[in-house]
C-alpha positions as CSV (number, residue, x, y, z in Angstrom):
1,M,-110.4,-60.7,165.8
2,S,-109.5,-61.7,162.6
3,V,-106.0,-62.1,161.8
4,G,-105.1,-58.7,160.5
5,V,-108.3,-56.6,161.2
6,H,-110.1,-56.2,164.5
7,V,-113.3,-55.8,163.7
8,R,-116.0,-54.9,166.4
9,I,-119.2,-52.8,167.8
10,E,-118.1,-50.0,170.0
11,G,-121.7,-48.6,171.2
12,Q,-123.3,-47.2,168.0
13,I,-120.1,-47.4,165.5
14,G,-118.8,-50.0,164.3
15,R,-115.1,-50.3,164.0
16,V,-113.0,-52.0,161.9
17,T,-108.8,-51.3,162.6
18,L,-106.3,-52.7,160.5
19,A,-104.0,-55.0,162.6
20,R,-101.2,-56.0,160.2
21,P,-98.6,-53.3,160.6
22,E,-95.7,-56.2,159.7
23,A,-97.1,-55.6,155.9
24,L,-98.2,-51.8,156.3
25,H,-101.8,-53.3,157.2
26,A,-101.7,-54.9,153.3
27,L,-105.2,-56.3,152.7
28,N,-105.5,-60.4,152.3
29,T,-108.8,-62.4,151.6
30,G,-109.1,-62.7,155.2
31,M,-109.3,-59.1,156.1
32,C,-111.5,-58.4,153.0
33,A,-113.8,-61.3,154.0
34,A,-114.0,-60.2,158.0
35,I,-114.8,-56.3,156.9
36,L,-117.2,-57.6,153.9
37,E,-119.2,-60.1,156.1
38,A,-119.6,-57.0,158.9
39,L,-120.3,-54.3,156.5
40,T,-123.2,-56.7,155.3
41,A,-124.7,-57.1,159.2
42,W,-123.7,-53.7,160.2
43,A,-125.9,-51.9,156.9
44,S,-129.1,-53.4,158.5
45,D,-128.5,-53.2,161.9
46,P,-130.1,-50.5,164.3
47,Q,-127.6,-50.8,166.7
48,V,-124.7,-49.7,164.2
49,C,-125.2,-45.9,162.8
50,L,-121.9,-45.5,161.4
51,V,-118.9,-47.2,160.2
52,W,-115.2,-46.1,161.3
53,I,-111.8,-47.3,159.6
54,D,-108.7,-46.9,161.0
55,H,-105.3,-48.7,161.7
56,E,-104.4,-49.8,164.9
57,A,-102.4,-46.5,166.8
58,G,-99.1,-46.3,167.6
59,T,-98.1,-48.3,164.0
60,R,-96.9,-46.9,160.4
61,G,-99.4,-46.2,157.7
62,F,-103.3,-46.5,156.7
63,C,-103.0,-49.3,154.6
64,A,-100.1,-50.0,151.6
65,G,-102.4,-52.0,149.1
66,G,-103.2,-55.7,148.6
67,D,-100.7,-59.0,149.0
68,I,-99.0,-58.2,145.9
69,R,-96.1,-60.9,146.3
70,M,-99.4,-63.9,146.6
71,L,-101.1,-62.2,143.7
72,A,-98.2,-63.3,141.5
73,E,-97.2,-66.5,143.2
74,S,-100.8,-67.6,142.6
75,G,-100.4,-65.9,138.8
76,A,-97.6,-68.0,138.4
77,G,-99.7,-71.0,139.2
78,D,-103.8,-71.6,138.2
79,A,-104.4,-68.0,139.8
80,S,-107.0,-68.9,141.5
81,E,-106.3,-67.7,145.4
82,A,-105.5,-64.3,143.3
83,R,-108.9,-64.5,141.9
84,G,-110.5,-65.1,145.0
85,F,-108.9,-62.4,146.7
86,F,-110.2,-60.1,144.0
87,R,-113.8,-61.3,144.2
88,T,-114.2,-61.1,147.8
89,E,-112.3,-57.4,147.8
90,Y,-114.4,-56.2,144.9
91,R,-117.9,-57.4,146.3
92,M,-116.5,-55.2,150.0
93,N,-114.9,-52.4,147.8
94,A,-118.9,-52.4,146.1
95,V,-121.0,-52.8,149.5
96,L,-118.7,-49.2,151.3
97,K,-120.1,-47.9,148.0
98,A,-123.7,-48.6,148.6
99,F,-123.5,-48.6,152.9
100,P,-126.6,-46.4,153.6
101,K,-125.3,-45.2,156.6
102,P,-122.0,-42.7,157.3
103,V,-118.9,-44.7,157.0
104,I,-115.2,-42.3,158.2
105,A,-112.2,-44.1,157.0
106,V,-109.0,-42.4,159.0
107,I,-106.1,-42.0,156.4
108,D,-103.3,-41.4,159.1
109,G,-100.2,-42.4,156.6
110,V,-99.1,-45.0,153.2
111,T,-102.8,-45.4,151.7
112,M,-102.3,-46.9,148.2
113,G,-104.0,-49.2,146.1
114,G,-105.8,-52.0,148.3
115,G,-105.8,-48.8,150.9
116,V,-107.6,-46.1,148.8
117,G,-110.8,-49.2,147.5
118,L,-111.0,-49.0,151.8
119,S,-111.4,-45.7,152.0
120,V,-112.3,-43.8,149.2
121,H,-115.6,-45.1,148.5
122,G,-117.1,-44.2,152.0
123,S,-119.2,-40.6,152.9
124,H,-116.2,-39.4,155.0
125,R,-112.4,-39.5,154.5
126,V,-110.0,-37.7,156.5
127,A,-106.5,-37.0,155.8
128,T,-103.4,-35.9,157.7
129,E,-99.7,-34.7,156.7
130,R,-98.6,-37.9,156.9
131,T,-100.8,-39.1,154.4
132,L,-99.0,-40.8,150.9
133,F,-101.7,-40.8,148.4
134,A,-100.7,-43.2,144.7
135,M,-101.9,-45.6,143.1
136,P,-98.9,-47.2,141.6
137,E,-99.9,-50.4,140.0
138,T,-98.9,-49.1,136.4
139,G,-95.2,-49.3,138.0
140,I,-95.6,-53.5,138.7
141,G,-98.0,-54.1,135.6
142,L,-101.4,-54.3,137.6
143,F,-103.6,-52.2,137.5
144,P,-105.2,-49.6,139.5
145,D,-108.3,-51.3,140.6
146,V,-110.2,-51.7,143.3
147,G,-113.1,-49.5,142.3
148,G,-110.1,-47.0,140.5
149,G,-112.3,-46.8,137.0
150,W,-114.8,-45.2,138.6
151,F,-113.4,-42.5,141.4
152,L,-110.5,-41.5,139.0
153,P,-112.0,-40.0,136.6
154,R,-114.6,-38.4,138.8
155,L,-111.9,-36.6,140.5
156,G,-112.0,-34.1,137.4
157,D,-109.5,-32.7,135.4
158,Q,-107.8,-35.5,134.2
159,L,-106.2,-35.7,138.1
160,G,-107.3,-39.2,138.3
161,T,-105.7,-40.0,134.3
162,W,-102.3,-38.3,135.3
163,L,-102.1,-40.2,139.1
164,A,-103.3,-43.7,137.0
165,L,-100.7,-43.2,134.3
166,T,-97.4,-41.9,136.3
167,G,-98.5,-43.5,139.8
168,A,-97.7,-40.1,141.0
169,R,-98.0,-39.5,144.9
170,L,-100.1,-36.9,146.8
171,K,-99.2,-36.0,150.1
172,G,-100.9,-34.3,153.3
173,A,-103.6,-31.6,152.6
174,D,-103.6,-32.3,148.6
175,V,-104.7,-35.6,149.0
176,A,-107.6,-33.3,150.0
177,A,-107.3,-31.0,148.0
178,A,-107.6,-33.6,144.8
179,G,-111.0,-35.0,146.6
180,V,-109.3,-38.2,147.4
181,A,-110.4,-37.2,151.1
182,T,-112.8,-35.3,152.0
183,H,-111.1,-33.5,154.9
184,F,-108.1,-32.9,156.7
185,L,-106.9,-32.5,160.1
186,P,-102.9,-32.6,161.7
187,S,-102.6,-36.1,162.6
188,E,-102.0,-34.6,166.6
189,L,-106.0,-34.3,166.3
190,V,-106.3,-37.9,165.4
191,P,-106.7,-38.6,169.4
192,A,-109.2,-35.8,169.9
193,L,-111.4,-37.1,167.0
194,A,-110.9,-40.1,168.5
195,K,-112.5,-39.3,171.7
196,Q,-114.9,-37.3,170.2
197,L,-116.5,-40.4,168.1
198,E,-116.6,-42.0,170.9
199,A,-118.5,-40.0,172.8
200,A,-121.0,-38.7,170.5
201,D,-124.5,-39.3,170.3
202,F,-125.2,-40.8,166.7
203,S,-128.4,-42.2,167.1
204,V,-130.8,-39.2,166.1
205,D,-128.9,-37.2,162.9
206,P,-125.5,-39.5,162.4
207,R,-124.4,-37.8,159.3
208,G,-125.1,-34.4,161.0
209,M,-123.6,-34.9,164.2
210,L,-120.1,-36.0,162.4
211,D,-119.6,-33.8,160.2
212,E,-120.6,-31.4,163.2
213,I,-117.5,-33.0,165.0
214,L,-115.4,-32.9,161.9
215,R,-116.2,-28.8,161.3
216,G,-114.6,-28.7,165.0
217,L,-111.5,-30.5,164.1
218,T,-110.7,-30.2,160.3
219,H,-108.5,-27.4,158.5
220,T,-109.0,-25.0,155.7
221,V,-106.9,-26.9,152.4
222,A,-105.6,-24.3,150.3
223,A,-104.2,-25.1,147.0
224,P,-102.3,-28.2,145.8
225,S,-98.9,-28.0,145.1
226,Y,-99.1,-29.5,141.8
227,A,-102.0,-26.5,141.2
228,A,-99.5,-24.6,138.6
229,V,-99.3,-27.4,136.5
230,A,-103.0,-28.1,137.0
231,G,-103.8,-26.7,133.3
232,T,-101.1,-28.8,131.5
233,I,-102.8,-32.1,133.3
234,A,-106.2,-31.3,132.2
235,R,-105.0,-30.4,128.5
236,C,-102.3,-33.2,127.9
237,F,-104.5,-35.8,129.8
238,A,-107.7,-35.7,128.1
239,F,-106.4,-37.6,124.9
240,D,-107.9,-40.9,124.8
241,T,-104.5,-42.9,123.7
242,A,-101.2,-43.0,125.8
243,E,-99.1,-42.1,122.9
244,E,-101.5,-39.1,122.4
245,I,-101.0,-38.0,125.8
246,V,-97.0,-38.7,126.1
247,A,-96.5,-36.7,122.6
248,A,-98.7,-33.6,124.3
249,L,-96.4,-33.7,127.3
250,E,-92.9,-34.2,125.7
251,A,-94.9,-31.2,123.5
252,D,-95.8,-28.7,126.0
253,G,-92.0,-28.1,126.4
254,S,-92.1,-27.6,130.4
255,D,-89.1,-30.0,132.3
256,W,-92.3,-31.1,134.8
257,G,-93.8,-32.1,130.9
258,K,-90.3,-34.1,129.6
259,A,-90.4,-35.6,133.2
260,E,-93.9,-36.6,133.3
261,A,-94.0,-38.3,130.0
262,A,-90.5,-40.7,130.8
263,T,-92.2,-41.7,133.7
264,I,-94.9,-42.6,131.5
265,R,-92.6,-44.6,129.4
266,A,-90.9,-46.5,132.3
267,K,-93.8,-48.4,133.0
268,S,-95.5,-51.1,131.7
269,P,-96.8,-50.2,128.1
270,E,-99.2,-52.4,128.3
271,T,-100.9,-51.6,131.6
272,V,-100.5,-47.8,131.0
273,K,-103.2,-48.7,127.9
274,V,-105.4,-51.1,129.9
275,A,-105.4,-48.2,132.7
276,L,-106.4,-45.6,130.3
277,R,-109.2,-47.9,129.0
278,Q,-110.0,-48.5,132.8
279,L,-110.2,-45.1,133.0
280,R,-112.6,-43.9,129.9
281,E,-115.3,-47.1,130.5
282,G,-115.1,-46.4,134.2
283,A,-116.2,-43.0,133.1
284,R,-118.9,-44.0,131.0
285,A,-119.9,-47.3,133.5
286,A,-123.9,-46.4,134.5
287,T,-123.5,-48.0,138.1
288,F,-120.4,-49.3,140.5
289,E,-121.0,-52.5,139.9
290,E,-120.9,-52.2,135.9
291,N,-117.1,-50.6,136.8
292,M,-116.2,-53.2,139.3
293,R,-117.5,-56.0,137.1
294,M,-115.0,-54.3,134.4
295,E,-112.2,-54.3,136.8
296,F,-112.3,-58.2,137.8
297,R,-112.1,-59.3,134.1
298,I,-109.1,-57.1,134.1
299,G,-107.6,-58.4,137.3
300,W,-108.3,-62.6,136.4
301,R,-106.3,-62.5,133.1
302,K,-103.9,-59.4,134.8
303,V,-102.5,-61.9,137.7
304,Q,-101.1,-64.3,134.6
305,S,-99.2,-61.2,132.2
306,H,-95.8,-61.5,131.5
307,D,-95.7,-58.0,132.8
308,F,-97.1,-58.3,136.6
309,R,-95.0,-61.3,136.9
310,E,-91.8,-59.0,135.8
311,G,-92.9,-56.1,137.9
312,V,-93.4,-58.0,140.7
313,R,-89.8,-59.7,139.9
314,A,-88.1,-55.9,139.6
315,V,-89.5,-53.5,142.5
316,I,-90.7,-56.3,145.2
317,I,-88.4,-59.7,144.6
318,D,-85.2,-58.9,142.8
319,K,-85.7,-55.3,144.0
320,D,-83.2,-53.9,140.9
321,N,-86.0,-51.8,139.4
322,A,-85.2,-53.0,136.0
323,P,-88.3,-54.9,133.7
324,A,-88.3,-55.8,131.0
325,W,-91.6,-55.4,129.6
326,S,-93.1,-56.8,126.7
327,P,-93.7,-55.4,124.3
328,A,-91.0,-53.1,125.2
329,R,-93.0,-49.8,124.0
330,L,-96.0,-48.2,123.7
331,E,-96.4,-48.4,120.2
332,D,-96.1,-52.0,120.3
333,V,-99.2,-52.9,121.9
334,S,-102.3,-53.2,120.2
335,E,-105.8,-52.8,120.4
336,A,-106.0,-56.8,120.1
337,D,-103.1,-56.8,123.4
338,V,-105.4,-54.5,125.0
339,G,-108.6,-55.2,124.5
340,K,-108.3,-59.1,125.8
341,Y,-108.8,-58.0,129.1
342,F,-112.0,-56.7,129.3
343,A,-113.5,-59.8,127.4
344,S,-116.6,-61.3,129.2
345,L,-115.6,-64.0,131.8
346,G,-118.8,-66.1,130.7
347,E,-120.0,-68.1,134.4
348,N,-117.0,-66.3,135.7
349,E,-118.2,-62.7,135.6
350,L,-118.1,-61.1,139.1
351,T,-121.6,-61.3,140.8
352,F,-122.6,-59.1,143.9
């Protein structure tokens, strides 16, 4: 039992249960290290046929993200603790992405940032009506990491670009409709899912057995609530500069477009541009590991940036929600301002 997470083998299943309810199960370095160690061992353990990730029953949220306060405090110093966290978390993300056996994550509740990284890279992601998905990092001057550069652009029709730049939230069935989750079921059926997982024989065809269980419980997903603006998202968020995206939204003429443009302008201008480049480069990445090395370069530097410190102050510490971004406008963020986050780290590069 590690602080904040319960890792064990039960029968044929490797179990990971998040157990830090006072922080909505937000990940810290110890939790990521324990999960990474277990996944690495389970990948070649013949006793483990699949992995099941969830959070403690009776507690709120799946995982609200990472330990943002620690990242900010570390970034105010030499950033060694923050960089150590990223190194461990990103390796965990990579092991999950490459895991050779089925991984089911039950994302019943708040699923943001690090919680997305702990679930979205597995083979089966189950959302409920209580699921609240978001990548809200541009609002605190961070960036949509944990593999966001890989999975967000692969959602299609610029949906991931919209989610990354605006921090828009998806709820319930919309999480499955967007492709973030693979299945949707009412939360009242989560105990039934647990019982069937515990009773099933996964020794012969674990993926087939898991698919069969989920077919019997999950519900068909209707058109998402954002369907009416899907075309606008696909058109306006296809540009490769933040200025063009904002201009397209404003020129759209709709109240929705104007509101989304205003939302982007309220985020950290530097981070919006970093995130857009991250997604465009991630879309072209040949491997997940290549993407994670890029994200590590960004994270290495971002925790010491002015906008991250200011975003955490405004949103988490003082809670005045009035960050003073620098630069204050998208138009004042240069290519050099963005490019410095993507430069090589030399001997400090992330390795797997």
